[in-house]
Phi, psi and omega in degrees: 000333191293341181294345178279349180254137179284095183280357171285341178277138175302325178292322178295316178300317180297317180297317179296316178300316180298316179300319180294320178297317181295316177301320184287322185276330183231055185298329183270350186257335190260125179270323183203154176222134180211168177240145173232181183083211187297324178297320179293328180274350178075025180229033179291158183208175177304128183101347177289151175273165170249110183256110185244133175247124176252125182253123183250165178282330183216158180295142178083356180269164177077193181288165175276147173302148183207152173221107181196166178277139175230118183052039176086357181248135178286123179249124176252105183257111179254138181231128175209165179280159179300319180296316180295320179299317179290326177297315179297323181295338179270354180271142170246118181241173180294345178258018181308317181300339179261350184256334189295328184301322182290337178281325186257345181228081174231132178259130183281141167261330179206116183201064185296336183257006177069036183294322183292329174294322176296320179300312179298313182295324178297316181291317181295324177295321178296319178296322182296328181268349182291138179262155182308320180301331178297314180290324179295320179297316178294323178295322178298323177300312180293324179298318179298319178293319180295316181296318180295318179294321179296316180299316179293324179296318179298315180296317180295323178296322178295331179269007180063026172270070191296315183299315179295322179297322180295322178297316182288327178291327175295320177297317180296319178299316181298312181293327175295322177296321179293327175302311180298317180299319180289319181290334181254002184054048179247131177250161188232163180289321182194184183296319180296319178297320179298313181296320182292313186287337179264000175079015180259356187304318183255012184290129175276186187296320180291317180295320179293325176300318179293321178298316180295323177295318177297318179295322178298319178295320180296317180293323176296320179294337179270011168120349182203125180290162180278348179230148180189187181276179184299321181298327182293341180298332185257005179289000000 
């Protein structure tokens, strides 16, 4: 499996070493080990994280999840059962544009039973059966969060609370990007990739307001407005 990982990269070497240690210490508990993120895409660089997923046969087995630096590199070690991983792959959530990449682009370090191929196929099958209203509903959720964050950012800017306003405008940009991702069924590598590819990365408050208004019209055209009366809350 290791030929799929660039072991000339310090991050690749670290991932392989980590996989070997896990295989050696928990041979009976671990079904598969893989990497996602920049290592899986083959474009990691100095400053990239090492994102490792360990798949176990049963809950509580294998290593503990961890997030810490190892030899100067941030390692995000996620541990879940094979059943839980496949269950998540069948879920569509409001963060789907940020979650889908790990389902379809994971490189195995150890996967004798082809679990990661099952993960990808399970997710793609779920997408194939999903109807447009599912994505529109999730997009409305993100639109509400984006609109609320934008409104608070405007108010804070009026009060000269600039630092807090910047945090909220970044939050609003991200949720606006997720709206676009859901409406177009486009997934992204991470939050920065989402903001960049949807054109909201540099949007100021007025530009973001216009983007949100356009999205509101699009969501209304897809069957349900973003604002309504009390009865509409339960539709």
